Structures are given as C-alpha cells and as structure tokens.
DONU-897310 format. One line per 5 residues: number of its first residue (from 1); for each residue x, y, z of C-alpha. Coordinates in Angstrom, 2 decimals. Each point is the difference from the previous one (the first is absolute). Layout:
BEGIN
NUM> X:Y:Z | ...
//
This chain:
BEGIN
1> 26.72:55.22:43.36 | -0.16:0.83:-3.71 | -3.15:1.72:-1.18 | -2.11:-1.60:-2.70 | -0.35:1.62:-3.40
6> -3.57:0.90:0.97 | 1.30:1.94:3.01 | 2.44:1.84:-2.21 | -2.85:0.89:-2.34 | -2.01:1.37:2.93
11> 2.91:2.23:1.06 | 0.29:1.23:-3.56 | -3.66:1.03:0.01 | 0.43:2.00:3.20 | 3.28:1.73:-0.92
16> 1.03:1.88:-3.16 | 1.10:-2.60:-2.53 | 1.76:2.25:-2.48 | 1.02:3.54:-0.76 | 0.94:1.57:-3.32
21> 3.59:-0.80:-0.93 | 2.20:2.92:0.86 | 2.41:1.75:-2.34 | 3.61:-0.94:0.89 | 1.46:2.40:2.54
26> 3.34:1.55:-0.96 | 2.84:-1.04:2.32 | 1.74:2.69:2.03 | 3.63:0.77:-0.78 | 1.15:-1.78:3.18
31> -2.04:-3.12:-0.75 | 1.20:-0.09:-3.60 | 3.58:0.36:1.26 | -0.47:-3.08:2.18 | -1.42:-1.96:-2.93
36> 2.91:1.13:-2.18 | 2.59:-0.74:2.69 | 3.24:-1.48:-1.41 | 0.09:-2.51:2.87 | -2.91:-1.92:-1.53
41> 1.33:-3.02:-1.96 | -0.77:-0.36:-3.70 | -2.10:-3.15:0.47 | -2.32:1.99:2.26 | -0.27:3.17:-2.06
46> -0.81:-2.17:-3.02 | -3.32:-0.76:1.69 | -1.00:3.64:0.42 | -1.91:-0.15:-3.29 | -2.31:-2.60:1.57
51> -0.11:1.26:3.60 | -0.06:3.78:-0.62 | 1.43:0.80:3.44 | 0.05:3.79:-0.29 | -3.64:0.24:-1.09
56> -1.13:-2.71:2.43 | 1.60:1.57:3.07 | -1.16:3.47:-1.08 | -3.56:-1.36:-0.27 | 0.23:-1.29:3.55
61> 1.05:3.51:1.08 | 3.11:-0.98:1.96 | 1.90:2.95:1.48 | 3.71:0.06:0.97 | -0.98:0.51:3.65
66> -2.31:-3.04:0.19 | 0.46:-3.19:1.99 | -0.57:-2.71:-2.59 | -0.41:-3.71:0.73 | 0.49:-2.28:-3.00
71> -1.36:-3.50:0.46 | 2.25:-2.91:-1.06 | 2.29:1.99:-2.33 | 1.78:-3.11:-1.30 | 3.47:0.82:-1.27
76> -0.58:3.71:0.50 | -1.03:1.23:-3.44 | -2.14:2.80:1.42 | 2.25:0.34:3.06 | 2.74:1.38:-2.26
81> -2.33:2.86:-0.93 | -1.88:0.57:3.23 | 2.85:-0.18:2.52 | 2.11:2.72:-1.69 | -3.10:2.13:-0.62
86> -0.98:-0.15:3.69 | 3.51:-0.03:1.47 | 0.37:3.65:1.03 | -3.43:0.90:1.32 | -2.09:-3.18:0.18
91> 0.28:-3.68:0.92 | 0.00:-3.15:-2.12 | -1.05:-3.24:1.67 | 0.16:-3.38:-1.74 | -2.45:-2.47:1.58
96> 1.09:-3.59:-0.59 | -1.25:-3.34:1.27 | 1.60:-0.93:3.33 | 1.69:-3.37:-0.58 | -0.78:-1.04:3.58
101> -3.73:0.50:-0.64 | -0.37:-2.55:-2.82 | 0.16:-3.77:-0.27 | 3.47:-1.50:0.29 | 0.05:-1.00:-3.64
106> -0.39:3.63:-1.10 | 2.42:1.60:2.44 | 3.16:-0.37:-2.07 | -1.61:1.71:-3.00 | -1.32:2.89:2.08
111> 3.32:0.42:1.81 | 1.92:0.03:-3.29 | -2.40:2.62:-1.39 | 0.41:2.22:3.05 | 3.78:-0.39:0.09
116> 0.27:0.83:-3.70 | -1.99:3.21:0.43 | 2.03:1.01:3.06 | 3.23:-0.67:-1.91 | -1.18:2.30:-2.77
121> -0.72:2.74:2.52 | 3.35:-0.48:1.75 | 1.96:0.09:-3.26 | -1.25:3.46:-1.00 | -0.27:2.24:3.08
126> -0.15:3.15:-2.13 | -3.40:-1.14:-1.22 | -1.25:-2.35:2.74 | 1.42:1.18:3.33 | -3.44:1.12:1.13
131> -1.82:-3.14:-1.13 | -1.34:-2.37:2.62 | -1.28:-3.57:-0.14 | -2.80:-1.26:2.25 | -1.24:-3.58:0.20
136> -3.65:-1.00:0.19 | -1.95:-3.20:0.58 | -2.22:-0.74:-3.01 | -2.89:-1.29:2.10 | 0.06:2.94:2.46
141> 1.81:2.81:-1.82 | 1.16:3.17:1.72 | 2.10:2.48:-1.97 | 0.75:2.57:2.69 | -1.70:2.06:2.71
146> -3.62:0.83:-0.72 | -0.40:3.21:-1.95 | 3.73:0.37:-0.73 | 0.13:-0.13:-3.82 | -1.03:2.49:-2.65
151> 0.00:-2.51:-2.87 | -0.15:-3.77:-0.39 | 0.94:-1.45:-3.39 | -0.40:-3.47:-1.43 | 1.05:-1.07:-3.48
156> -1.33:-3.27:-1.47 | -0.54:-1.78:3.32 | -3.77:-0.32:0.48 | -0.25:-3.26:-1.97 | 2.50:-1.62:2.38
161> -1.96:1.08:3.05 | -3.24:-1.29:-1.48 | 1.62:-3.36:-0.75 | 1.26:-0.25:3.59 | -3.34:1.16:1.45
166> 1.32:3.04:1.85 | -0.94:2.88:-2.30 | -2.61:1.40:2.39 | 2.48:0.00:2.89 | 2.54:1.86:-2.14
171> -2.42:2.75:-1.02 | -1.16:0.45:3.60 | 3.65:0.37:1.04 | 0.56:2.61:-2.73 | -2.91:1.96:1.42
176> 1.37:-0.27:3.54 | 3.51:1.27:-0.76 | -1.16:2.99:-2.06 | -0.77:3.43:1.41 | -3.49:1.40:-0.60
181> 0.11:1.40:-3.51 | 2.82:-2.39:-0.92 | 0.26:-1.67:-3.38 | -0.01:-3.65:-1.06 | 1.40:-0.51:-3.50
186> -0.65:-3.33:-1.73 | 1.34:-1.30:-3.30 | -1.15:-3.50:-0.94 | -0.31:-2.33:-2.99 | -3.55:0.62:-1.27
191> -2.31:-2.88:-0.91 | -2.74:0.36:-2.58 | -2.56:-0.38:2.79 | -0.24:-1.38:3.53 | 1.95:-3.21:0.57
196> -0.78:-2.94:2.28 | 1.45:-0.19:3.50 | 2.28:-2.85:-1.05 | 1.13:1.65:-3.26 | 3.72:-0.40:-0.62
201> 0.41:2.07:-3.17 | 1.67:2.90:1.81 | -2.75:2.38:-1.19 | -2.65:1.58:2.24 | -3.25:1.74:-0.86
206> 0.18:3.77:0.45 | -3.30:0.06:1.87 | 1.33:-2.71:2.33 | 2.94:2.18:0.97 | -2.29:2.98:0.52
211> -2.25:-2.16:2.18 | 2.97:-1.11:2.13 | 1.07:3.59:0.56 | -3.44:1.45:0.66 | -0.81:-2.95:2.25
216> 3.00:0.99:2.12 | -1.30:3.56:0.28 | 1.69:1.78:-2.91 | -1.66:2.27:-2.53 | 0.85:-0.25:-3.68
221> 1.66:3.30:-0.91 | 1.16:-0.56:-3.57 | 0.96:-2.44:-2.71 | 2.50:0.32:-2.80 | 0.61:-1.90:-3.22
226> 3.71:0.87:-0.01 | 0.90:-3.70:0.40 | -2.63:-1.37:-2.37 | 1.03:-2.40:-2.77 | -2.79:-0.85:-2.49
231> 2.26:-2.57:-1.71 | -0.23:-2.27:3.05 | -2.67:-2.62:-0.79 | 0.18:-1.54:3.52 | -0.79:-3.49:-1.23
236> 3.33:-1.81:0.30 | 0.11:-3.53:1.49 | 2.95:1.11:2.13 | -1.72:3.15:1.21 | 1.65:3.40:0.23
241> 3.42:-1.63:0.42 | -0.12:-0.90:-3.69 | 0.77:3.66:-0.75 | 3.18:1.97:0.64 | 1.86:0.26:2.27
246> -0.54:-3.62:1.14 | -0.36:-1.35:-3.56 | -1.30:-3.48:0.78 | -0.67:-0.88:-3.60 | 1.58:-2.04:-2.76
251> 2.98:1.64:-1.64 | -1.76:-0.31:-3.34 | -2.70:2.36:1.29 | 2.36:2.56:1.47 | -0.48:2.61:-2.71
256> -3.76:-0.16:0.47 | 0.14:0.62:3.73 | 2.71:2.65:-0.20 | -2.28:1.87:-2.41 | -2.79:-0.13:2.60
261> 2.28:1.22:2.77 | -0.82:-0.02:3.68 | -3.52:-0.43:1.33 | -2.98:2.31:-0.11 | -0.15:1.63:3.44
266> -2.50:1.94:2.03 | 1.34:3.05:1.86 | -2.25:0.98:2.89 | 0.24:2.71:2.65 | -1.88:-0.29:3.27
271> -0.22:2.38:2.95 | -0.53:-0.72:3.69 | -2.81:2.34:1.19
//
C-alpha cells in the first residue's frame, strides 16, 4: 500500500535528506569511448547535452567489470552505452515489464516494447551480444537472484511507479538484487517540492525519492546537479511531457519550449549497506 506524505516526511526526518552536490566526476577513457561510440544514432547523441551520460555514469561509479541492471530502458538509449562498456568484463541486464504479468489491455504494448529492444540487441551483436533481457511483474518485481548485481540504474521512471502505486515494491526489489555495498543510481524529473500521491505531472519531489530509497534500506551516498535545468519552470498544464523530447505543446510555442530544453532532473546515488 502506498505510504502517505506524512509517512514519507517521517522517513526523511530519520534518514539523511540531502548531501552537498558533488563536483562532476570525469569519465574514464573506456566510458567516454562507449559514449562516443559511432554505433549510437544521431537522434540519440543529440540528447547528450541534456542527459550528460558520461558524467552521470561516472558519478554512479560504474566499472567495466560490474553487473548492471537497468530498469525499463525503453528503446535502449542508455543500453547503447552500457552494453558495449560492460561487454568484455561485466554484464548488462535490461529489466522490462513481463507482458504476461500485466492486464490484457496492456500486454500488446509491453510485448512490442520488449520485442523492439530485443531486435535492437540482435541487430548489433558487436555491441549487444552480451546484453540480456529479464522480465518482471510490476506488482511483485524480481530482477535477478538476490545479491547478484553491483549496480541498479533507473532513468526517469519513479513518477510512473508512483502513479501505478508500486514504487515501494520496486525500491525493495532494487535492494534485494544488489550485493552489499552495491549502488542504486536514480535520475528523475524534479518537482519544486513534494507532490501528492495522485500527481500526474511527471515530476517527483527529491525528498520523496530519497524517502523511498531509504525506506527500502538504502543510504544516500551522493547527489549531483549534472542534470539540473534551472530554465524548467515545472508549471505546465501538460506536465513534463510539454518539454522535449515529447513536445506536447502547440506548434506556436515550440521555440519557447525548445529554449527551455529537457526537464530539471535530480541525480541521486544510494548504497546498500
């Protein structure tokens, strides 16, 4: 059952609620090579200026020998960086929703999403031959054997889990799959403050994300402003999807929203004790 905002506030009082923002960590040569890989399509590299993949992954401290589980990677934007980076010495696992575990009306969408990601992996074995896809049930998620992963990553997903009332289950499953000392890296659209349980703006309060993670047993280990965007006013009737890359706005306002760019995002690193 979803916790109330009061319960989240209590967790925030017990656990560290913030740390000084850390200076961006330089990417290693091998990580930068993966980000600069010629296999990445132009429409994806065009978003590097908003997503800062080299600095973000360096902040999370991912090593080439790690086992990394990325939660719901979508079309594989980060997969195209992580899978080649981990291919020789580590393991990349894409955790996607199991179509059989959702309502019948959602199965076709989830199956199409999984098939599209698998097709991308199959089409480029030089980069993706080591990549693996695992399915999970949103209500009772399991991402692999307990204590089997070094890193779990999630990019802009927490708002969806809150809207579907399974955010707590997801964070508990992250904790379970990670080794002691393992890292949880979270990037999420950042609200101005806490948002209501039924908020549908796509933004989440930073303290709410910290409370979810610490409530599952994690310790806050660092926060970075590498994905911050002070131009994002976060007050659009259509929520975060008003901004690029979704661009749900009137064509007459396109220049305005392109000037803002993608959303302001928190970048948080947690550690399993």
